NUROBA-995706 format. One record per residue: residue in one letter; y, x, z of N, C-alpha, C in turn. Coordinates in steps of 0.05 Angstrom, whole numbers, plus 5000, padded with zeros to 4 digits. Example, Ala and Ser with C-alpha at 12.3 -4.5 7.8 and 13.67 -1.06 7.14 Angstrom:
NUROBA-995706
PT  aa   n.Y   n.X   n.Z  ca.Y  ca.X  ca.Z   c.Y   c.X   c.Z
PT   A  4886  5264  5156  4910  5246  5156  4934  5264  5156
PT   S  4955  5257  5142  4979  5273  5143  5001  5258  5157
//
This chain:
NUROBA-995706
PT  aa   n.Y   n.X   n.Z  ca.Y  ca.X  ca.Z   c.Y   c.X   c.Z
PT   M  6040  6505  0654  6046  6527  0673  6039  6519  0701
PT   L  6046  6495  0710  6040  6485  0736  6010  6484  0741
PT   N  5996  6475  0720  5967  6473  0722  5954  6501  0726
PT   T  5966  6521  0712  5956  6548  0715  5960  6559  0743
PT   V  5984  6554  0754  5990  6562  0781  5972  6549  0801
PT   A  5967  6522  0797  5949  6508  0815  5921  6518  0813
PT   A  5912  6525  0789  5885  6536  0786  5883  6563  0799
PT   N  5904  6579  0797  5903  6605  0810  5902  6603  0840
PT   R  5918  6584  0851  5918  6580  0880  5890  6570  0889
PT   S  5878  6552  0873  5852  6542  0880  5831  6564  0880
PT   S  5834  6582  0860  5816  6605  0858  5819  6624  0882
PT   M  5844  6629  0890  5849  6647  0912  5838  6635  0938
PT   T  5842  6608  0941  5832  6595  0965  5802  6597  0967
PT   A  5789  6594  0943  5760  6596  0943  5750  6625  0950
PT   T  5766  6645  0941  5759  6673  0946  5764  6681  0974
PT   L  5788  6673  0985  5796  6682  1011  5785  6663  1032
PT   R  5759  6663  1035  5746  6646  1055  5736  6663  1078
PT   P  5737  6651  1102  5726  6665  1125  5697  6672  1122
PT   S  5689  6693  1135  5661  6702  1133  5649  6704  1161
PT   F  5624  6695  1164  5610  6695  1189  5583  6709  1186
PT   S  5581  6727  1167  5556  6741  1162  5563  6769  1151
PT   G  5543  6783  1141  5547  6810  1130  5536  6831  1148
PT   H  5536  6826  1174  5527  6846  1193  5497  6846  1197
PT   E  5484  6825  1185  5454  6823  1187  5445  6821  1216
PT   T  5463  6810  1233  5459  6807  1262  5458  6833  1278
PT   F  5465  6855  1266  5466  6881  1280  5495  6888  1287
PT   V  5499  6898  1312  5524  6911  1318  5522  6940  1307
PT   F  5545  6953  1303  5543  6980  1293  5538  7000  1315
PT   R  5525  7022  1308  5517  7042  1327  5533  7068  1324
PT   H  5530  7086  1343  5547  7109  1344  5547  7126  1318
PT   A  5524  7129  1306  5522  7147  1283  5528  7133  1256
PT   W  5530  7107  1256  5531  7093  1230  5556  7099  1213
PT   L  5579  7100  1225  5603  7104  1209  5604  7132  1197
PT   K  5596  7152  1212  5594  7179  1201  5574  7180  1178
PT   K  5551  7166  1182  5531  7165  1161  5542  7153  1135
PT   A  5557  7131  1139  5568  7117  1116  5588  7135  1101
PT   V  5606  7148  1115  5625  7166  1102  5612  7189  1088
PT   D  5593  7202  1100  5578  7224  1088  5564  7214  1062
PT   A  5551  7191  1064  5536  7180  1041  5555  7174  1018
PT   V  5578  7162  1023  5596  7155  1002  5609  7180  0990
PT   I  5614  7201  1006  5624  7226  0995  5604  7237  0975
PT   S  5579  7236  0982  5558  7246  0964  5553  7229  0940
PT   D  5555  7202  0943  5548  7184  0922  5563  7158  0926
PT   P  5585  7153  0911  5601  7129  0915  5585  7103  0910
PT   E  5562  7105  0896  5546  7081  0890  5522  7079  0908
PT   V  5522  7093  0931  5499  7095  0948  5488  7068  0957
PT   F  5507  7049  0962  5498  7023  0973  5486  7004  0953
PT   T  5487  7012  0928  5474  6995  0907  5446  7005  0900
PT   K  5438  7027  0912  5413  7039  0903  5391  7035  0924
PT   D  5366  7032  0914  5343  7029  0932  5339  7054  0949
PT   S  5348  7077  0939  5345  7102  0954  5363  7103  0979
PT   A  5381  7083  0983  5398  7083  1006  5383  7082  1032
PT   I  5359  7070  1032  5343  7068  1057  5334  7096  1065
PT   V  5330  7114  1045  5322  7142  1051  5347  7158  1059
PT   T  5369  7154  1043  5393  7169  1048  5404  7164  1076
PT   L  5403  7138  1085  5415  7131  1110  5394  7130  1133
PT   G  5368  7131  1125  5347  7132  1145  5343  7106  1161
PT   V  5348  7083  1148  5345  7057  1161  5333  7038  1141
PT   G  5326  7014  1151  5314  6993  1134  5335  6980  1117
PT   K  5326  6963  1099  5343  6950  1079  5365  6933  1092
PT   N  5358  6918  1112  5378  6901  1126  5399  6918  1140
PT   M  5391  6940  1151  5410  6958  1164  5428  6972  1144
PT   V  5418  6977  1120  5435  6989  1099  5459  6969  1094
PT   R  5452  6944  1091  5473  6924  1087  5492  6922  1111
PT   S  5481  6925  1135  5497  6924  1159  5516  6948  1161
PT   I  5506  6971  1154  5523  6995  1155  5546  6992  1135
PT   R  5540  6982  1111  5561  6978  1091  5582  6959  1102
PT   H  5573  6937  1114  5591  6917  1126  5609  6929  1147
PT   W  5597  6944  1166  5613  6954  1188  5631  6977  1179
PT   A  5622  6993  1160  5640  7015  1150  5664  7004  1136
PT   L  5660  6982  1121  5683  6968  1109  5701  6956  1130
PT   A  5688  6942  1149  5704  6929  1170  5720  6948  1186
PT   A  5708  6971  1192  5722  6991  1209  5743  7007  1193
PT   G  5745  7003  1167  5765  7016  1151  5760  7045  1145
PT   V  5734  7053  1146  5728  7081  1140  5720  7085  1110
PT   I  5711  7063  1098  5707  7063  1069  5720  7038  1057
PT   A  5724  7037  1031  5735  7014  1018  5722  7011  0990
PT   E  5723  6987  0979  5712  6983  0952  5731  6995  0932
PT   E  5720  7011  0913  5736  7022  0892  5748  7000  0875
PT   P  5774  7000  0869  5786  6979  0853  5771  6975  0826
PT   K  5767  6950  0819  5755  6942  0793  5725  6948  0791
PT   S  5713  6957  0814  5684  6963  0813  5667  6939  0822
PT   R  5680  6918  0831  5666  6894  0842  5647  6901  0864
PT   G  5655  6921  0880  5639  6929  0903  5616  6947  0897
PT   A  5613  6955  0873  5591  6973  0865  5596  7002  0874
PT   R  5621  7010  0874  5628  7038  0881  5647  7037  0906
PT   M  5643  7057  0923  5659  7059  0948  5676  7084  0947
PT   I  5697  7084  0962  5714  7107  0967  5718  7110  0997
PT   V  5722  7135  1006  5728  7140  1034  5758  7136  1038
PT   T  5766  7121  1058  5794  7117  1063  5807  7141  1076
PT   E  5833  7142  1077  5847  7164  1090  5839  7165  1120
PT   F  5837  7141  1132  5828  7140  1160  5800  7151  1163
PT   G  5782  7142  1145  5755  7152  1146  5752  7181  1142
PT   E  5768  7192  1124  5767  7221  1118  5778  7237  1142
PT   T  5800  7227  1154  5813  7240  1176  5794  7242  1201
PT   V  5781  7220  1206  5764  7218  1231  5735  7227  1226
PT   F  5723  7219  1203  5695  7223  1199  5687  7241  1176
PT   G  5707  7251  1161  5702  7267  1137  5690  7294  1143
PT   T  5690  7311  1122  5678  7338  1124  5691  7354  1147
PT   S  5717  7351  1150  5731  7364  1172  5742  7344  1191
PT   G  5726  7323  1196  5735  7300  1212  5742  7308  1241
PT   L  5762  7294  1252  5773  7301  1278  5757  7290  1301
PT   D  5741  7269  1296  5724  7258  1317  5700  7244  1305
PT   P  5683  7259  1291  5661  7246  1276  5640  7233  1293
PT   Y  5638  7242  1319  5616  7232  1336  5626  7214  1358
PT   L  5650  7203  1355  5662  7183  1373  5662  7194  1402
PT   E  5672  7218  1405  5674  7229  1432  5700  7221  1446
PT   D  5720  7213  1431  5746  7206  1441  5749  7176  1443
PT   P  5754  7165  1467  5756  7136  1470  5777  7123  1452
PT   S  5798  7138  1445  5819  7127  1428  5808  7120  1400
PT   T  5788  7135  1391  5776  7129  1365  5764  7101  1366
PT   L  5751  7094  1388  5740  7068  1391  5761  7046  1390
PT   W  5783  7052  1404  5806  7032  1403  5816  7029  1374
PT   L  5817  7050  1359  5827  7048  1331  5807  7033  1313
PT   L  5781  7037  1318  5761  7022  1303  5763  6993  1310
PT   H  5767  6986  1335  5772  6958  1343  5796  6947  1329
PT   W  5817  6963  1328  5842  6955  1314  5836  6948  1285
PT   N  5822  6966  1271  5816  6962  1243  5799  6937  1239
PT   I  5779  6934  1255  5762  6910  1253  5778  6884  1256
PT   L  5796  6884  1275  5812  6860  1280  5831  6854  1257
PT   R  5837  6873  1240  5853  6869  1216  5839  6852  1195
PT   Q  5812  6851  1197  5795  6841  1176  5789  6811  1180
PT   E  5808  6794  1178  5803  6766  1183  5782  6754  1165
PT   L  5781  6763  1140  5763  6752  1121  5735  6766  1120
PT   R  5733  6787  1135  5707  6800  1137  5695  6797  1165
PT   C  5712  6797  1186  5704  6794  1213  5720  6771  1226
PT   T  5715  6747  1215  5731  6724  1222  5730  6717  1252
PT   T  5706  6717  1263  5703  6710  1291  5718  6730  1308
PT   W  5717  6755  1302  5731  6776  1317  5761  6770  1317
PT   H  5771  6766  1293  5800  6761  1289  5808  6736  1304
PT   W  5793  6714  1301  5801  6689  1313  5801  6690  1344
PT   V  5780  6703  1355  5778  6703  1385  5802  6718  1397
PT   F  5808  6742  1386  5830  6757  1398  5857  6746  1392
PT   N  5860  6731  1370  5887  6722  1362  5892  6692  1368
PT   R  5870  6676  1370  5874  6647  1373  5862  6635  1397
PT   F  5841  6647  1408  5827  6634  1430  5845  6631  1454
PT   P  5847  6607  1465  5868  6602  1486  5860  6610  1514
PT   S  5834  6615  1519  5825  6619  1547  5819  6649  1552
PT   V  5824  6657  1577  5817  6684  1585  5789  6685  1598
PT   E  5779  6661  1605  5752  6659  1617  5736  6638  1602
PT   F  5712  6644  1595  5697  6626  1578  5667  6632  1580
PT   T  5651  6613  1570  5622  6616  1567  5616  6620  1538
PT   R  5591  6628  1533  5582  6631  1505  5585  6605  1490
PT   E  5578  6583  1503  5579  6557  1490  5608  6549  1483
PT   M  5627  6555  1502  5655  6549  1497  5665  6564  1472
PT   L  5657  6590  1471  5666  6607  1449  5654  6597  1423
PT   T  5629  6591  1423  5615  6581  1399  5629  6556  1389
PT   Q  5635  6537  1407  5647  6512  1399  5675  6517  1387
PT   F  5690  6535  1399  5716  6542  1389  5714  6552  1360
PT   V  5697  6572  1355  5694  6583  1329  5684  6563  1309
PT   L  5665  6546  1318  5654  6525  1300  5676  6505  1292
PT   D  5692  6497  1311  5714  6478  1305  5734  6490  1285
PT   E  5742  6516  1290  5760  6529  1272  5748  6532  1244
PT   A  5723  6540  1243  5709  6545  1218  5707  6519  1202
PT   R  5699  6498  1215  5697  6472  1200  5723  6461  1191
PT   R  5744  6468  1206  5771  6459  1198  5779  6473  1172
PT   V  5771  6499  1169  5778  6514  1146  5758  6511  1123
PT   C  5733  6511  1130  5712  6511  1109  5699  6484  1103
PT   G  5704  6465  1120  5692  6439  1116  5669  6433  1136
PT   P  5661  6408  1139  5641  6401  1159  5613  6409  1153
PT   S  5607  6419  1129  5580  6426  1122  5571  6453  1132
PT   L  5590  6468  1143  5583  6495  1152  5561  6494  1174
PT   A  5540  6511  1171  5517  6510  1189  5524  6521  1216
PT   E  5517  6506  1237  5523  6515  1264  5508  6540  1271
PT   N  5483  6544  1261  5467  6567  1267  5481  6593  1258
PT   S  5495  6591  1235  5510  6615  1225  5531  6624  1245
PT   I  5545  6604  1257  5566  6610  1276  5554  6621  1302
PT   R  5531  6609  1311  5518  6619  1335  5510  6648  1333
PT   R  5498  6655  1310  5490  6683  1306  5514  6701  1305
PT   D  5536  6692  1293  5560  6709  1291  5572  6713  1318
PT   V  5574  6692  1335  5584  6694  1362  5567  6713  1378
PT   D  5541  6712  1375  5523  6729  1389  5529  6758  1383
PT   V  5533  6765  1357  5539  6792  1349  5566  6800  1359
PT   F  5585  6781  1358  5612  6787  1370  5610  6795  1399
PT   L  5596  6780  1415  5593  6786  1443  5579  6813  1448
PT   R  5558  6818  1432  5544  6843  1434  5561  6867  1426
PT   T  5581  6862  1409  5599  6884  1402  5614  6894  1426
PT   Y  5622  6876  1444  5640  6884  1466  5627  6884  1494
PT   V  5604  6872  1497  5591  6870  1523  5565  6886  1522
PT   G  5562  6905  1540  5538  6922  1540  5513  6907  1549
PT   S  5491  6921  1549  5466  6909  1555  5464  6898  1583
PT   G  5483  6905  1600  5482  6894  1627  5495  6866  1629
PT   G  5507  6856  1608  5521  6831  1609  5503  6807  1603
PT   H  5515  6783  1600  5499  6759  1595  5492  6759  1565
PT   R  5470  6771  1559  5462  6774  1531  5440  6755  1524
PT   A  5441  6745  1500  5418  6729  1490  5395  6747  1486
PT   P  5370  6737  1488  5346  6754  1484  5348  6769  1458
PT   K  5341  6795  1458  5345  6812  1435  5318  6824  1426
PT   L  5317  6831  1400  5294  6845  1390  5297  6874  1396
PT   A  5274  6889  1394  5274  6917  1401  5295  6933  1385
PT   E  5298  6926  1359  5317  6941  1342  5346  6935  1349
PT   D  5351  6914  1365  5378  6908  1373  5385  6920  1400
PT   A  5368  6937  1411  5371  6946  1439  5394  6965  1443
PT   F  5405  6977  1422  5426  6996  1424  5453  6982  1428
PT   D  5469  6991  1447  5495  6979  1452  5514  6989  1430
PT   C  5534  6972  1424  5555  6980  1406  5574  6999  1420
PT   P  5585  7019  1407  5604  7037  1421  5628  7022  1432
PT   L  5636  6999  1420  5660  6985  1429  5656  6972  1456
PT   S  5631  6970  1465  5626  6959  1492  5637  6977  1513
PT   E  5643  7002  1506  5654  7021  1526  5684  7014  1532
PT   L  5696  6998  1515  5725  6993  1519  5731  6973  1542
PT   G  5712  6957  1550  5716  6938  1572  5735  6916  1564
PT   L  5736  6909  1539  5754  6887  1530  5744  6860  1539
PT   I  5718  6856  1538  5706  6831  1548  5687  6838  1571
PT   E  5691  6825  1593  5675  6831  1617  5658  6807  1624
PT   A  5633  6813  1630  5614  6792  1639  5616  6790  1670
PT   R  5622  6766  1680  5624  6762  1709  5597  6761  1722
PT   P  5591  6778  1741  5565  6778  1754  5559  6751  1767
PT   G  5534  6743  1766  5526  6718  1780  5534  6693  1767
PT   S  5544  6694  1742  5552  6670  1727  5547  6675  1698
PT   Q  5553  6654  1682  5551  6656  1653  5579  6660  1640
PT   L  5598  6668  1657  5625  6670  1647  5632  6698  1637
PT   Y  5649  6698  1617  5661  6723  1606  5691  6722  1611
PT   Q  5704  6745  1612  5733  6747  1615  5745  6765  1594
PT   L  5768  6756  1584  5783  6771  1564  5811  6774  1575
PT   Q  5815  6794  1593  5839  6797  1608  5857  6819  1597
PT   R  5883  6818  1603  5901  6840  1596  5900  6861  1618
PT   R  5899  6886  1609  5896  6909  1627  5915  6932  1617
PT   P  5918  6953  1633  5935  6976  1624  5922  6991  1601
PT   R  5896  6992  1598  5882  7005  1576  5888  7035  1576
PT   Q  5881  7048  1598  5888  7076  1603  5873  7095  1584
PT   T  5851  7087  1573  5836  7105  1554  5848  7104  1526
PT   L  5867  7087  1521  5881  7086  1496  5904  7106  1495
PT   G  5901  7127  1479  5922  7148  1478  5948  7138  1467
PT   D  5970  7151  1474  5996  7142  1466  5999  7144  1435
PT   F  5989  7165  1423  5992  7167  1394  5974  7148  1379
PT   A  5951  7141  1391  5933  7121  1379  5947  7094  1380
PT   F  5960  7088  1403  5975  7063  1406  5998  7063  1386
PT   L  6011  7086  1382  6034  7088  1364  6024  7083  1335
PT   Y  6001  7093  1328  5989  7089  1302  5986  7059  1297
PT   A  5976  7044  1316  5972  7015  1313  5999  7001  1312
PT   L  6018  7009  1328  6044  6997  1328  6058  7000  1301
PT   C  6057  7024  1289  6069  7029  1263  6055  7013  1241
PT   D  6028  7011  1243  6013  6995  1224  6021  6966  1226
PT   F  6022  6955  1250  6031  6927  1254  6059  6923  1243
PT   W  6077  6941  1249  6105  6939  1240  6106  6939  1210
PT   D  6093  6958  1197  6095  6960  1168  6083  6936  1154
PT   R  6061  6925  1164  6048  6903  1150  6062  6877  1154
PT   N  6076  6874  1177  6088  6848  1183  6119  6847  1181
PT   F  6131  6870  1183  6161  6870  1183  6173  6889  1164
PT   G  6157  6903  1148  6167  6920  1127  6188  6940  1136
PT   D  6212  6939  1123  6233  6958  1128  6252  6950  1151
PT   Q  6245  6929  1165  6261  6920  1187  6264  6942  1208
PT   K  6289  6946  1217  6295  6969  1234  6292  6964  1264
PT   T  6288  6939  1272  6284  6932  1300  6260  6914  1303
PT   L  6247  6915  1326  6224  6898  1331  6225  6889  1360
PT   A  6224  6863  1365  6227  6852  1392  6201  6857  1408
PT   F  6205  6861  1434  6183  6865  1452  6163  6841  1451
PT   T  6173  6817  1448  6155  6794  1448  6137  6795  1423
PT   E  6147  6805  1401  6130  6808  1377  6107  6828  1382
PT   I  6114  6850  1395  6094  6871  1400  6074  6862  1421
PT   A  6083  6845  1439  6065  6836  1461  6048  6812  1454
PT   H  6059  6793  1438  6045  6768  1436  6041  6757  1407
PT   R  6053  6769  1387  6049  6758  1360  6019  6763  1352
PT   R  6009  6745  1335  5982  6749  1325  5980  6776  1310
PT   G  5959  6791  1316  5955  6817  1304  5971  6839  1316
PT   S  5985  6834  1339  6002  6854  1352  5985  6873  1369
PT   P  5995  6897  1375  5981  6915  1393  5976  6903  1421
PT   G  5996  6889  1431  5993  6876  1457  5970  6857  1458
PT   L  5967  6841  1437  5946  6821  1436  5919  6833  1429
PT   I  5918  6850  1409  5893  6861  1400  5881  6880  1421
PT   F  5898  6896  1434  5888  6914  1455  5887  6901  1483
PT   R  5899  6877  1485  5900  6862  1510  5913  6880  1532
PT   I  5938  6888  1526  5953  6904  1545  5972  6886  1560
PT   D  5973  6888  1587  5992  6872  1602  6020  6880  1597
PT   E  6039  6863  1602  6067  6867  1594  6079  6892  1607
PT   N  6074  6896  1633  6086  6919  1647  6076  6945  1635
PT   S  6050  6946  1630  6038  6971  1618  6048  6975  1590
PT   L  6052  6953  1575  6063  6955  1548  6091  6966  1548
PT   A  6108  6956  1567  6135  6966  1569  6135  6996  1576
PT   D  6117  7004  1594  6116  7033  1601  6109  7050  1576
PT   R  6091  7040  1559  6085  7055  1535  6109  7057  1516
PT   L  6123  7035  1513  6146  7034  1495  6168  7052  1505
PT   E  6171  7055  1531  6191  7072  1542  6186  7102  1536
PT   R  6161  7109  1529  6155  7136  1523  6158  7143  1493
PT   L  6165  7123  1477  6166  7126  1448  6186  7147  1439
PT   E  6210  7146  1452  6231  7164  1443  6223  7194  1446
PT   E  6210  7200  1468  6201  7227  1472  6178  7234  1454
PT   L  6159  7216  1451  6136  7221  1434  6143  7225  1405
PT   T  6163  7211  1396  6169  7212  1367  6194  7228  1361
PT   A  6203  7243  1380  6227  7260  1376  6251  7243  1366
PT   G  6253  7219  1377  6276  7202  1371  6273  7184  1347
PT   R  6251  7186  1333  6247  7169  1309  6243  7139  1316
PT   L  6232  7134  1340  6230  7107  1351  6242  7109  1379
PT   A  6255  7087  1387  6266  7085  1414  6265  7057  1424
PT   Y  6261  7054  1450  6259  7027  1463  6283  7024  1481
PT   A  6296  7000  1480  6319  6995  1497  6321  6966  1502
PT   E  6335  6959  1524  6341  6932  1531  6372  6928  1531
PT   T  6381  6910  1515  6410  6904  1512  6414  6874  1516
PT   A  6431  6868  1535  6438  6839  1540  6413  6823  1544
PT   G  6393  6835  1558  6369  6821  1565  6348  6820  1542
PT   I  6354  6832  1519  6336  6832  1496  6323  6859  1494
PT   R  6297  6860  1496  6282  6885  1494  6272  6889  1465
PT   Q  6278  6913  1454  6271  6918  1426  6264  6947  1423
PT   V  6248  6952  1402  6243  6979  1392  6259  6984  1367
PT   Y  6272  7007  1366  6289  7013  1343  6276  7035  1327
PT   K  6276  7032  1300  6264  7052  1282  6286  7067  1268
PT   Y  6287  7093  1272  6307  7110  1259  6296  7127  1237
PT   D  6270  7129  1236  6257  7145  1215  6228  7136  1211
PT   V  6216  7143  1189  6189  7135  1183  6169  7154  1196
PT   L  6147  7142  1206  6125  7158  1217  6100  7155  1199
PT   E  6088  7177  1192  6065  7176  1174  6039  7172  1191
PT   P  6022  7153  1183  5998  7147  1198  5980  7172  1202
PT   R  5975  7188  1181  5957  7211  1184  5968  7231  1204
PT   Q  5995  7235  1204  6007  7253  1223  6003  7244  1252
PT   L  6004  7218  1256  6000  7207  1283  5972  7212  1292
PT   L  5953  7208  1274  5925  7213  1281  5921  7243  1288
PT   E  5931  7260  1271  5928  7289  1275  5942  7298  1301
PT   E  5964  7286  1307  5978  7292  1332  5962  7284  1356
PT   H  5950  7260  1354  5933  7251  1376  5910  7270  1381
PT   Y  5895  7276  1360  5871  7293  1363  5877  7322  1370
PT   S  5899  7332  1360  5907  7359  1368  5913  7360  1398
PT   R  5926  7340  1408  5932  7340  1437  5907  7337  1453
PT   Q  5888  7320  1443  5862  7318  1458  5848  7344  1458
PT   G  5849  7360  1436  5837  7386  1436  5849  7405  1456
PT   E  5876  7403  1459  5890  7420  1479  5881  7413  1507
PT   F  5877  7386  1513  5869  7377  1539  5841  7388  1545
PT   K  5823  7387  1525  5796  7397  1529  5795  7427  1535
PT   E  5812  7442  1521  5814  7471  1526  5823  7476  1555
PT   L  5843  7461  1564  5853  7465  1591  5831  7458  1612
PT   E  5816  7436  1606  5795  7428  1624  5773  7450  1626
PT   A  5767  7462  1603  5747  7483  1602  5755  7508  1617
PT   Q  5781  7513  1617  5792  7537  1631  5793  7533  1661
PT   A  5796  7507  1669  5801  7500  1697  5776  7507  1715
//
């Protein structure tokens, strides 16, 4: 029995390995996620077929990249027991990018924040992304510093034989995900010339006149309250289950937390939490008692309803702007 358990653990360790590839050195582009969702709705096996290059209108390497990023962004998933041959559209993918999608063309900045959130959940698919936002100790760094950090972490987990060039390519794609073409970019090929939509978030800033990048905490004003609430509930459910209270420090600083993944400063985070009671009609509330700041959960919030609430409010704002 013990040997069986040990074998199972060994098998799981071998399977659950970090990944530093899959994107084919491409960042994802504005139209890719919508293309992936539409293609999977039409044919769940689209990514296994040679005709995918016609269906998606890109080359073979980009087909693989679109598959990688659609999985990473949580808009599609591998159908259980299909060994990756068949895909399904996730609830998030259907809500945002589906036939009646609420923001299929990425017009709402909060959609970009949620895609960033989903990607950062994928430690085993987007390892560099996850490690940098959750483990990297510096707010100011160079490309070389970042590469060395990821290389050290990767070799600690995967062993010393891991190729340095693989890490360098992955770090380059990571930086191109968040830094637009005006930043300190490595020389790029013509087909890499398109910026990733996530570069609009300003999460990583290139300092002019130097080779330095910054990963600072900010208020993140383009992140809508209900999009933030979606991430908070997701973090709570995955890490704390049915627990009825959640400490401010966990929301601000724990690995995988909204404060850390969105890089929100503490004062701005507290301001957001103070709005929870009104936003949720009392289902969540934030309070400080005896110097301890906590969020209290009084009822369950459904992820899809939070998304729909966010986009419906954005629609109302657009109508008011049009009338003004």
